[in-house]
N, C-alpha and C positions, 0 to 999 in steps of 0.2 A: 781408552775409556769412552772417549767420544765416538770413536768408530763403532764400538760395541753398542752404544745407545742408538746410533743411526741404523745399525743392523736390526736391532729389536724393533725400531720404529717402522722400518721398511717391511719387516715381517708382519707387524700388526696391520699395516696398510694392505698388504697382500691378502691377509686373512679376511679383512673387512670386505675387500673387493670380491674375494671368492664367495663369501657368504652372501654378498649382494647378488652376485651372478646366480647363486643357487637358491634364491629365495622362493617361497611357495606361492600358491594362488592368492590373489586378493579376494576380498569378499564379493566384489562384483563379478569376478571371473567364476567363483564358485556358484553364485546365483544363476548366472547364465548357463553354466554346465548342467546344473540341476534342472533348470527349465527345459533345456533341449532334451535331456534324458527322459523327463516326464512326458514330453510330446511324443518321442519315439516309442515309449512304452505304451502310451494310450493308443497310438495307431496300431501297434503290434497286437495289443489285447483285443482291439475292435475286430481285427482280421481273424484272430483265433476264435473269438466268440461267434463271429459270423459263420465260420467253417463248422463249428460245433452245432450251431442252430440248423444249418443246411443239412448236416448229416442226420440230425434227429428228424427233420422233415422228410428226408429221403427214406429213412427207415420206416417211418409211420406210413408214408404213401405206399411203400413196397409191401408192408403187411396188409394194408387194405386191398391192394390190387391182387395179392395172393389169395385172399379170402374170396374175392369176387370171381377170380379164375377158377378156384376150387368149386364154387357153387355152380357156375355155368357148366363146367366139365362134368360135374356129378349129374346134373339134369340131362345133359346130352347123352351120356353113357347109359343112364337109366332108360331113356326113351329108345335108344338104339337096340337094346336087348329085350325090349318088352313088346307087347302087342295090344290090340283092342283100344286104340287111341280114341279118346272122347274129348271133344272140345268143350271145356267147362268143368264144373265141379259136379260129377255124377252123383246120383242117389246112392244111398248106402247099399242097396241091393244090386249094384251094377255088376254085370257078369261079362262085360266086353262086347256089348251089342254093336253091330256094324251100322254104318250110315250116320256117323256123328261128325261130319266134316264141318269146317268153317273156312272156306277158301277166300272169302271176300271180307267178312266181318270177323275180326279176330276175337278170341276169348282171352280173359285175364287169368284163366286157370286151365288146367289140363288134368285128365284122369286116364290111367292106363293100367294094364295088368302085367305083372312080371311072370315069367314062365316058372313052372314048378321045377324045383331043383332035383338033381339026380338022386338025392337021398330020400326022396319020397315026400318032400315038403310041398305044401299047397301053394298055389299062386297067391300073390299079394296085390292089393289095390293101392296104387301110389297116386297121390294128388299133389300138385304144386299150384299155388295161387299167389296173387299179388294182394297185399294189404296196405291200404293208405294209412300213414301215421296219424294218430289222433293227438290234438293239443300240441302241435309242433314237433311231435316225434317223427323220426325218419320213416319213410315207406320201406317195406321189407318183402322178402319172398318167404313163404311158409310151405312146409311139407307135412303130409300125413301119410302114414303107411299102416294099412290094416290087412289082416288076413281075410282071404276070400270066404272063409268059413266062420269068421267071427268079426263082423263088420262094425259093430257098435261098441264103444263110442269112437267117433272119428275125432282125433285130437291133432290139431295143427301145431307145429313148433317152428319158430323162426330159424332160418338157416343162413341169413346174411348178417354181417357184422353191424353193430349199432353205428359205426362210422360210415356206413354206406346208406345213402338216402335214395332208395329206388323210386323213381318217378313214374315208370311205366313198365309193364310186363305184358307182352302180347304173344299169343300162340295162333298160328295159322295151321290148320290140320287139313290134309289132302288125302283122298283115295283110301279111305278106311274100309271100304267094302272089299271082302276077300277076292283075290284074283281067281277067275274060273277059266281054265283052258278050253273047256267045252262050249263056252259061250263067246261068240265072236263080237257081240255088242256090249259085253259087260266090261267092267273096269279091269284094265290089264296093267295097272301101274302099282308099284309098291307104295304102301302108306308112308307118308313123310310129314314132318312137322317143321315149320319155320318159327324160330323163337327170336323175339326182339326185346332187348332190355335197355332201358335208359335211366340215367340217374346221375348222382353226384357222389364222388368218393372224397372223404375227408370232412372234418368238422371245422377247421380253422380257415378263415378267409384266404390266407396266403398259401394254403395247401390244398384247397378244394380243386377237384378235377372232374369235369363232365365226361361221361362215357356213353357211348352208343354201341351196343353189341348186337350183331345179327348172325345167326347160324342156322343151317339147315341140316336136319338129321333124318335118315330114313330107317325103316324097320330092317334090322339085319337079317332076320330069318325070312325066307321066302314065304310070301303071303299067297298061297295057292291052294286051290281045291282041285284034285284030279278026278 
């Protein structure tokens, strides 16, 4: 009987020892664990939020740059396939008169004629100009297209995004007088235009980017009189 009691006592001691060895976390250990977990999560979330914010900024900047690239390419292509370049915003009755260069003092606008299309359509008068933003509004580039047979009204529309603040638009126009092979002292060069654009892309301080663009384009069609 005594031996049996000793066995039961030893069994209880072993169970107590086992339970002691298998005990859970104390309150302090739990608090420390929660504190460390919170710190790790805060650091991780900060990194994730920073990546998301950087991605949004990149997408916004890319959209603005794409708009600016589209505008510049559109102007360059229009000039290349046209004729009758005029430095400045020509009068409504402009018909592509020669001798409208500005090789030293640039103009903030340009006028030229598109060729008549193969379907029998008439030429169009295209104008691009720089407009200073009023009351804190961003500067912009505007365009007007009018038929050579119906010139009025001349209505300009903005072609740059509101997120682009154009500070300067300049056109240098050269050699607009037609090339004459029979004249050895006349202008023997193709008409060409140098365009310069300066401004700021973006509206937020941490995403604003200054840009300076300069490109030269010449008339594609041979400017000659035989």
